[in-house]
C-alpha positions as CSV (number, residue, x, y, z in Angstrom):
1,X,0.0,0.0,0.0
2,X,2.9,2.4,0.8
3,X,4.5,1.8,-2.5
4,X,1.2,2.3,-4.3
5,X,0.6,5.7,-2.6
6,X,4.1,6.8,-3.2
7,X,3.9,5.8,-6.9
8,X,0.5,7.6,-7.2
9,X,2.1,10.7,-5.6
10,X,5.0,10.6,-8.1
11,X,2.6,10.2,-11.0
12,X,0.5,13.2,-9.9
13,X,3.6,15.4,-9.5
14,X,4.9,14.3,-12.9
15,X,1.4,15.0,-14.4
16,X,1.4,18.5,-12.9
17,X,4.8,19.4,-14.2
18,X,4.5,17.8,-17.6
19,X,0.9,18.9,-18.0
20,X,2.0,22.5,-17.7
21,X,4.2,22.2,-20.8
22,X,1.7,20.2,-22.7
23,X,-1.1,22.8,-22.2
24,X,1.2,25.8,-22.8
25,X,2.6,24.3,-26.0
26,X,-0.5,22.7,-27.5
27,X,-3.6,24.6,-26.3
28,X,-3.1,28.3,-27.2
29,X,-6.6,29.3,-25.9
30,X,-5.7,27.9,-22.4
31,X,-2.0,28.9,-22.5
32,X,-2.3,32.5,-21.1
33,X,-4.3,31.4,-18.0
34,X,-2.1,28.3,-17.3
35,X,1.1,30.2,-18.1
36,X,0.3,33.0,-15.7
37,X,-1.2,31.1,-12.8
38,X,-0.5,27.3,-13.2
39,X,-3.1,26.7,-10.4
40,X,-4.3,23.3,-11.9
41,X,-0.7,22.2,-12.1
42,X,0.1,23.3,-8.6
43,X,-3.0,21.4,-7.3
44,X,-1.7,18.2,-8.9
45,X,1.8,18.8,-7.5
46,X,0.6,19.5,-4.0
47,X,-1.7,16.4,-4.1
48,X,1.2,14.3,-5.2
49,X,3.6,15.5,-2.5
50,X,0.9,15.0,0.1
51,X,0.3,11.4,-1.0
52,X,4.0,10.8,-0.8
53,X,4.1,12.2,2.7
54,X,1.2,9.9,3.7
55,X,3.1,6.9,2.2
56,X,6.3,7.7,4.2
57,X,4.3,8.2,7.4
58,X,2.4,4.9,7.1
59,X,3.7,2.2,9.4
60,X,5.3,-0.9,8.0
61,X,8.5,-2.1,6.3
62,X,10.0,-0.7,3.1
63,X,10.3,3.0,3.7
64,X,13.1,3.6,1.3
65,X,11.1,3.7,-1.9
66,X,8.4,6.1,-0.6
67,X,11.2,8.2,0.9
68,X,13.0,8.4,-2.4
69,X,9.9,9.2,-4.3
70,X,9.0,12.0,-1.8
71,X,12.5,13.4,-2.3
72,X,12.1,13.3,-6.1
73,X,8.7,15.0,-5.8
74,X,10.0,17.8,-3.7
75,X,12.9,18.3,-6.1
76,X,10.6,18.3,-9.1
77,X,8.2,20.8,-7.4
78,X,11.2,23.0,-6.5
79,X,12.5,22.9,-10.1
80,X,9.0,23.7,-11.4
81,X,8.7,26.7,-9.0
82,X,12.2,27.9,-10.0
83,X,11.3,27.7,-13.7
84,X,8.0,29.5,-13.3
85,X,9.0,32.2,-10.8
86,X,12.7,32.8,-11.2
87,X,14.0,31.6,-14.7
88,X,11.1,33.1,-16.7
89,X,10.5,36.2,-14.6
90,X,11.0,39.4,-16.5
91,X,13.0,42.2,-15.0
92,X,11.4,45.6,-15.1
93,X,13.0,48.1,-17.4
94,X,13.4,51.6,-16.2
95,X,10.8,54.1,-17.4
96,X,10.2,57.7,-16.8
97,X,10.2,58.7,-13.1
98,X,6.9,59.2,-11.4
99,X,5.7,62.8,-11.9
100,X,7.9,63.4,-14.9
101,X,6.3,64.2,-18.3
102,X,6.0,61.3,-20.7
103,X,8.2,61.4,-23.8
104,X,6.4,62.5,-26.9
105,X,5.4,59.8,-29.3
106,X,3.1,59.3,-32.3
107,X,0.6,56.6,-33.4
108,X,-1.9,56.2,-36.1
109,X,-5.5,56.0,-35.2
110,X,-8.1,53.7,-36.9
111,X,-8.5,56.2,-39.8
112,X,-4.8,56.5,-40.5
113,X,-4.4,60.0,-39.0
114,X,-1.2,60.5,-37.0
115,X,-1.9,61.4,-33.3
116,X,0.9,62.7,-31.1
117,X,1.0,62.9,-27.4
118,X,1.8,66.6,-27.6
119,X,-1.6,67.2,-29.3
120,X,-3.2,66.7,-25.9
121,X,-0.8,69.0,-23.9
122,X,-2.8,70.9,-21.3
123,X,-5.9,68.7,-21.5
124,X,-6.8,65.6,-19.5
125,X,-5.8,62.4,-21.1
126,X,-6.1,58.8,-20.0
127,X,-3.7,56.3,-21.5
128,X,-4.4,52.6,-21.1
129,X,-1.7,50.0,-21.9
130,X,-2.6,46.4,-22.4
131,X,0.1,43.9,-21.7
132,X,-1.3,41.3,-24.0
133,X,-0.2,37.6,-24.3
134,X,2.2,36.6,-27.0
């Protein structure tokens, strides 16, 4: 029973980590949600680690395999967290200081007319920037 729980925990952790890459690479509609939050993947990983802990804590002989699988699960979860939150994290680039005027720029509107930021000097203006997913 201990080995079965430990193996099930390992399979859940593996499914959580591998499933992240499968979804991000093959399901573009789901990719932004999963890429930014990875909640379903973390639920599988946590469930797998918990099953491994239960397997190690159960009484009986043969603790080495559940212990090894628990260690592997913890390492995989740590590598996954490092990949998501350290390796792929973007560093912020310096922009204008708060309270300083924005640099002038020009864009074309939907009719093709060029609009400059300077055209709105002295009047209220709200700029909205969408981060987007690409």
